[in-house]
N, C-alpha and C positions, 0 to 999 in steps of 0.2 A: 790652762790644765795644760798637767806635764802625764807624757805617756801613762804610766803607771796607776796615776788617776784614774788617766777617763778608761783605761780595761776598767780595772774597781768599777766604779756608778757605768757600765756598760753591766756583767751582771750582775751587781748590784737593783738593776734594775730591771734583775728578771726574777732577781728572788733567787738566786744564784748563792749554793756553794762554791769554793770554787774545786772541789773536786768535782760535784754534776758541771760547772762548764769546762774543767778540763777535758770531764772523757765525750763533752756534743761537741765541744772542738778536734779531736781525738787528738787529743796531749799530752802528760804525766800533771801530775799535782802540783811539783815542783817548780815546772817548765812557767802556766800558770804564777805559779805563789813569784818566781822570780823576778816574773815580770812583773809585778804587783806593787816588791819593793823597790823596783828599778835594780835591780844585779845587771838585766834583758832585756835585749828586748822581741817587743816578735819578728821571724823574720818574713818575707812576703808573700810565704806560702801561709801561714799565720796569722797574714792580719786580711787576709782571701777569705778561711778559715771565717778568724768571724767577721768581715765583713757581710758574709752568709748572716750567719748567726743573730747576729742585727736585722737585717731585713728580714728573716722569718720569724723574730719577737718584734719586729713595729719598735725599732729601739732606732736612733742617731748615730750616724755610723760618722758622722762629719769631724766633728772636734780633733777625736783620732785620729780620721787617716792627714787632719790640717798636724796635729804634733809629733803627728811617723815622717812626717814627709819632711818640716821640718827638719825635723830631731840628722834623718836622712842627708840633705843637704849643705846640713854643721857637718856633718862629713867626709863630701869631698874637699 
């Protein structure tokens, strides 16, 4: 699965709207929306916040982490 789909899945597993998810991560709604539509990728700081969110809500982070790392390697 791609990064945008993984982020959306994490949010949906927590039964959250994009707005509420954004508040939890201390980012804007538009940032979450751009991640989920594949227009932008989360930076390392955002990935840390998503990891904390996943840990707190007992949601797997591994698939998103693998997709993000794979994309980062492609950019090199």
